[in-house]
N, C-alpha and C positions, 0 to 999 in steps of 0.2 A: 434618891440617888440613882435608881435603876434608870430614870429617864434621862440623866445627863449623857451617857454614851450616845443615845438615840438623838438627843438634841444636837451633839457635836456632829453626828452623821448627816442629820439635816442641813446643818450649817455647811459642812464641806460640800455636800451635794449641790446646794444653791450657790455656793461660791464657785464651784467648778462650771456650773450653767452660765453664770453671769460672766465668768472670765472667758468661756468659750464665745459667748455672744458679743462681748466687748473687745477682746484681745485678738481673736483670729482674724476678723476683717481688718483691723488696724494693722496687724502684722502683715497680712498680704498686701494691703494698700502700700504700706511703707516699704516693704521689700521690693514690690513692683516699681514704686517710685524711684527708689535708689538705684535699682538695676537699670531702669530706662534712662535716668539721669546719667549714670556712669557710662553707659552705652553711647548716649548722645554726645556726652562730653569727650569720650574717647574718639569719636568720629570728627568732632570739631577740632580737637587737638591735633589729630592726624592731618586734617585738611589745612589748618592754620599753620602748622609747622612746615608742611610741604610748600606752601605759599611763601613763607618766610625764607626758606632755604633756596628756592627758585629766585626770589628777589635778590638774595645775597649773591648767589651764583651770577646773576646778570650784572650786578654792580661790580663784583670783583673782576669778572672777565672783561668788562669794559676797561678796566685798568690794564689788564693783561694785553689787551689789543695793542698797547703801545709797542710791544716787542715786535708785532707784525710790521707796524710803520717803520720801526728802526731797521728791520730786515729789508725793507723795500729800499731805504736810503743807502745803508751801508754794505748790502750783499748784492741786491739785485742791480742797482744802479752802478753800471761799469765805470763811468767817469770818476765818480766820487771814490769808488773802491780802489781804483787804479792810482789816483792821487794819493790816497792814504797809504796804500801799500808802499808806494815809491818812497814816501816820507819816512816810513818806518824802517825801510831798507838802507836809506842813506844816513850816514853819520855826519856828512858835510852839510854846512848851512849857506844859504844864499838868501838874497833879499826876497826874491820872489817866492821861494819855498817857505821862508818865515811867514810871509804874507798869507800863503795858502793855509799853513798850519794854524794861524790865528783865526782865519775865516772858519775852518773846520771846528776848531775848538768853540768858537762863538755859536756855530750852528748846533753843535752837540749840547752846549750848555743851555740852550733855548728851552728845551723840554723840562729839565729840573728847575729852571726859573719859572716857567708858566704852570708847572703841575707840581704842588707841594708834596705829593705823595712820592715823587721820584727823588732819590738821594743823589745818584750818579749813574752815568752810562759808561761803560768800557766797550771798546772795539779792538779785538786782537786778531792779527793775521799771523800765521805760523811762519810765513816768509820773513816777518819783521823780527824774528829771533826773540829776545827777551823785552822787546819794547812794545808798547800798545797805547792806544789813544784813550785818555780820560777827559770826561766832560768838564771836569773841575780844574785839571792841570795841564791838558794838552798831551804831548808826547811824554810818556813815562817810562822808566826802566824798572823792570820787576824787582830788582835788587835794592832799588832805592825807595820802592813804594811800601808804605806800612800795610796797606790792604792788597796782599798778594796770594792770600789763601785760596781765592777762586781758581788760580791757575792750576793748582793741584787737583782740584775737583774736576776741572776741565780735562786734564791729561788722564786722570784715572777712570773717567767715564766711558762707557761703551760707545765706540765709534758710530755705531748705527743709531744711537739715540740723539735725536735732533732737539729735543726740549726736556728740560728738567728744572727743578727748583730746589732751594735749600735755604733754611734759617741760618743766618751767620751773625757774628759779632765783629764789629770794626772798632780798632782802637788806633786813632790817627796819630796820636802823640803819646810818649811815655808818661806824660804828667796827667793824662785823662784817667780820672778815677773810675768812671764807670764806661764800659764799652758801648757802643752804638749798636743797637739791635736792627738788623736789616733783613729783609727777604730777597734773595737773589735769584733771578730769572736767567737761565742760560738758553741760548738759541744758536745751535750750530749752523754755520753758514752753508749754502748749497752750491754757490758758484766758486768758492775757493775755500782753502782750508783755514778756518778760524772760528771765532765765536763772538756774538754780541751778548753783553751782559747788562741786565737792567737791575739796579739795586733800588728797591722800594722800601719806604719807611712803613713798617707794619702798623705803627700807631694810628696813621690815618685810616687804614682799613678796619682796624680794630674799633676805632671811634664810630665808623659807620655800623659795624655789627652792634655795638653797644646801643646806638640810637634806634635801631629797628627792633630791638629785643622787647617784646611785649609783656613778658612775665618777669617778676622780680628776681626769681632765682634760676632763670633759664640761661643756660650756657650755649653759645654759638662757637664752633670751631671749624677751621678749614685745615685739612691735612692733605699732604702730597702723597704720591704713590708710595713713598718709602715710609709711610705712616709717621711722618714728622709733621708736628703741628706748626703751621705757618702763620696763621692769624687766629685770634680768639678774642671774645668780648671780655668786659671786666669781671663778669660773674665766673669766668673759666677758672679763675684763681681759687675758687672754692672747692674745685674738684681735686681732692687730695688722694682718695684711694680708688679712682676710676681707672679701670684697665681699658685704655683706648685701643689697643690691639684687638682685644676680645670684641669690642664694638665694630671695629673696622672690618674684621673677618666674618662677621655674621651675614648670612645671605638675605636677611630681612631688612626691609626699609623702615619698618615701624614695629617696635617691640619693647619689652620691659625686661630689664635686668636688675639683679640684686647684687649690691656691693656691700661692704662693711657698714657704710653710712647709712644704708637704706635702699629702697627701690627707686629706680630711674626709668623714666620713659624716654625712649631714644627714637629720634627721627633722623633718617640718612638719605642724602641725595648725591648721586655720582655724577662728576663731569667727565663726559667721554673724551673731550678734546685734550684736556690737560691731565686726566687721571686723578684729579683731586676729589676728595670726599668733604661734603658739607654736612656738619653734624648739629643736631639740637639735643641737648641733655637737660632734662627737667626733673627735679625731685618729684616723685608721685604725690607726696602729701601736699604740695602747693596746688597741683592740678584738681586733686579730689577733696578740696577744702570744702566746697559746697555740699557734695554727698556726705561728707563727715558731719557737717553741721545739721544736716537733714536727718542723719542717723542718731544724733544726739537729741534732736527734737522728738524723733520717733520714740526714743528711749524714755523721755520725760512723759510723753502721752501714754506709753504703756504703763508707766508707774501710776500716772493719775487714773487710768482706766482700772488698774488693779485695786486702788484705794476705793474708788467708787463702786466696784464690784463687791469688795469687802463690806462696805457700808450697806449696800442693797441686801446682800445676803444675810447679813445680821438682822436687818429689820423684818425681812420676809420670813427668815427662820423663826424669829420671836413670835410673829403673828400666827404662822402655820402651826408651830409647836403648840400654841394655846388652843387653837382649834381641834388639833388631833387629841390632845389631852381631853377636851370636852367630849369628843366622839368616844374615847376609851372609857370614860366615866359613864356615858349612857349606856354602853355595852355592858359594863360591869353591873350597873343598876338593873338592866334587863335580865342578866343571868342570875343575880341574887334575889329578883323579884321586888326590888324597891321601886317606889314610884318614879315615873319618867318625867322630864321636864316638858312643859307644853311646846307644841310645835310652833315654830315661828312662821308668821304670815309674810315675812319680808325676806327675800333671798339676796344676800349681799355679795357672796362669793361661792366658789366651788364647795368650800367646807360647810357653809350653812346649807347648801343644797344636799350635800351628803348626809348631814344631820337630819334633815327633814325626811330624807328617803329612809334612813335607818329607822326613824320612829314609825313611818308609814309601813315599812317592811315588817316592823315588830307586830304591829296591829294586824296585818295581814296574815302573818305567820300564826298568830294565836287563833285566828279564825280557821286557818288551814289545819291546825292541830285538831280542833273540834271536828272538822269536816272528815279528816283522815281517820279519827277515832270512830266516827260513824260508819265510814266505808269499810273498816276493818271488821266491825261487827256484822255488817251485811255480808261480807266475804266468808266469814266464819260460818254464818248460816248457810250460805250457798254451798260451802264445802261439805257440810253435814248432809245436806240434801243430795249432793253428788255421790257421797259415799253410800247413802241409802239406795241411790239409783243403780249402783254397781252390783247390788246383790242378785237382781234378776238376770243380767248378762252372764255373770259367773255361773248362775245355776243352768243357763242355756249351754254354756261351754262344757259343763260337767255332763249334762245330758247327751250333748253331741259325741263326747267321748264314749259314753255307753253304747249309744247307737252304732258307733264305728265298730266296737268290738263285737256287737251282736251280728252285724252284717258280714264281718270277717269270719265269725264262727259259722254262719249259715253256708258259705261257700267253701270254707276252709283255706281261703287265700285272698289275696288282694283283688278287689273287683273295682268297677267304676264307681259304685255307690261309696265303698269304703274310702277310695282315693279322694272323692269330692268331700266326704265328711272329714277326712284327715286334713286336706288342704283349708277347709272352712275353720276347723278347729285351731289350726296353726295361725291362720290370719285373725281370728277372734282373740286368741291368746296374746298375739303381737299388739293388737290395738288396745287391749285392756291393761296389760302389764306396763306399769310406769310410763304413762303417755308423755310425760315431760322429759323422759331420758333420750339423749342423743344417741344415734346408732351410726355405724359405718354405712357409706353408700352400698357396700358390697351386701350388708345385712338387709338393708331396705330393698335391694333388688331381689334377694332370695325370697323375702316375704311377699313381694309383688308377684313373683312367679307362681306362688301358691294361689294367688287370686286369678291369674291369667289362665293356669291350668283348669280351674273350675269353669271359666268362661269358654274355654276351647272345647270342653266336654259339652257344654250347653249349646255353644254355636259352632258345632263341628264343620269344618271346611269353610268357615266364614272369614277367618283372617289368620295371618301369620304374624309372628313377633320377632323383630330383630333387635339384638342388644349391641349396640356400638359404643362400648365404654372403655376409655384409656385405662390401662392397667394401673397407672400411677394415682388415679382418683378413687380407687376402691377403698382406701384407707381414710378418706376424707370423711368428716362426721357431718351428719345432717339430722333434722328433726324427723320423727316417724311419719309415715303415710303422706309423702309428698309426690309419690308416683302413682299409687293405686287409684286415688280419685280422678287423676287426669286421664289414665288409661280407661277407667270405667266411663268417663265422659266421652272419650273417643268411640267406645264400643256402642253405647246407647244412642248417641246423637250423630254419629258419623257413619259407622260400619253397618249397624243394624238396618239403617234406612236405605242402604245402597245394595243393589243386586250384585251377585258374584262375589269373589274373594277379594278381601282388602289386605292392606299391609299396615302394621304399626312398627315405627322405629323409634327406639329410645337411645339418644346420643348423649354422651357425657365427656367432658374434658375441662382442663384446667388452663386459664389464660388470664394474665394480669391480675393475679392474686384473687381470682374469682373462679368458682365452680360453676360451669355452664351446663345446663341440662335441657335438653329439648325432647318433646313427645310429638312425633310427626305421624300423621295418618293421611291416607289418600281416600278417605271416605266421602260422604256427601257434601261436606263443607258447610259453612254457615252463610247465610245470605246477608248483604251489607247492612240491611235495617236492623237485623237481630244482633250482628256484631257490634253496631254502634250502642245498642241498648245495653249489651253485656259490658262493654268497656266503660259506659257511664256508670252502671251499677258498681262495677269493681272500684272506680275512682271515688265514688261516694260511700263506699263500704256498705252498700245495701244488699240484702240477700235477694237471690233470684232463684225461685223454686225449680226452674227447668234446668239449672246447672248448680245444684247446691254443693257438690263436691269441689267444683271449680272455685266457687266463693269461699268455702271454708279453708281450702289450701292457701288461697291468696291472703286471706286474713292471718292464718297462722304464720306465714312467711314474713308479713309485714310486722306483726307483733313481736316476732323472735329476732329478725335482722334489721328491722327498720323500714320506713315507708318507702325507701328507694328499691326494696328488693321484692316487689310483688310479682305477679305473673305477666307475660307479655303474649298477645295473641295476634295471629295472622290466619286469614282463611279466604278461600276462593271457592264459590259454589261449584260443585262438580269435580273439583280437584283435591280438596282435603284441607286439613287444619294443622297448624303448628302451634303448640303451646310451649313456651321456653321460660326459664328462670335463671337468674344469675345471683348466686349467694356468696358471701365471704368464704374463700378457701381455708379450710381448717384441718390439715392433715394431722392425724394422731395415731397413737400406738393401737394395739390390738383391743377391740371392745368385745366383752363376752356376749355371745348371741342369746337371744331369748328363746325359750322353749327347747 
């Protein structure tokens, strides 16, 4: 039962891995495809709608150009205007005037007869009072004409406005059940006071809008400057909750708006001449049907990938768990001392490789245990020998202490002999007392000074010693006797061989988590050939009898801190030698001094 949670954990881990490998690329690819498709579709919609609205504008304004031709005839042409004005002002009839009236009526009726989208044309001069010309009836009195609502629109309109439109209803007779829907275009005359009126049947233009509509639910509308819908295609009847004022007032030409029935994509085109707006309104769901289908397909693929990942995770978990159980059984057998299964000669997967390596490691481990036991025995024997060897140095230390007090008694005070014996005793005690113990750098320097004091008595006026040690590194701990052998090496191989007085400088500071120590002398230096030999011996960990202290210190540093922390040497014959070391910085609290 204890293995069930682990098995479940393996299964979930494998499932997560397969889902990441299967789902993430699929999700990235699908999301990118949908995003790119939607972006491309949006650009195409914008381009196509812009093209449709421009085409609609051209077709509609071709119809509107009729008012310009009528203006040329009934406003700019002085002869026709004069005759029509005279007829409207005169209430008497003559044969000639009746003939002219019939000719004008026939001329006016030619346009509605030839162009099915024109319902009628009216020409009104203010000088004619309540009378005006109608293309269908000739001279008509406003009071007697059923369609006279245009007159009020004309009188109420801004006198400075030369062109405007409005959607109207005309009911010619009282028995007409349904009024006629028309779109009226007003053109104020420039040469005389009056107006030319062109009544257009919206159905004709709306049929054109319906025929050029490319999408099944796309609505095309044309609004005048007063935000009144003049023309619309058949789909516009579906726009129940659309706020056309909000659309018209938007400064954008292509945008999306949300209404109660959903999101709509709006395209808008402005006519500078007539102040009309051409609108395309399309439900967003009809345009993005393909990305929606792509999204559904992506969802199906994700479900399929999930099921595949589930199956693969189960199969691999079952196989891997069996192999892991086998490994655990081998480890348990090895721990309890039971016989191990034979090593397989055929590696089929990573688990069989691990099993073979476990068996191999176990065999090697058994051999190492035997070897280690043998080494421990030898080390114990060496330790006993070392303890025996310490008896004579301790006897020497005690003898030195006795000589010290004898020399002190002879002179009754400190003298050179007693000082040398005291320093030598101090140094000997330091080296013999717990050699494995770490000490502070301050303690190491103090004991080293005991040595240099002896050498300065021996080599009087031969060298000076300078200590350049940062205060902050005094409490850093180091192994014993890392300075004395190097200084001894400088004295015997550098300063003693050189004439005159020399200088030894010991520098210590901390940088980059390392304690850096350098022993610099301006002695005789080391020739390149000898330096090459020394460095090779240091690298190969071989002893070199001429610099035994140097090699012992290098070995102890590497054994204590690692192979990267040995000594570094630089020298130039006639100028001196620099021996430096960098060891891990380890600042600690007070360490009791020895002796």
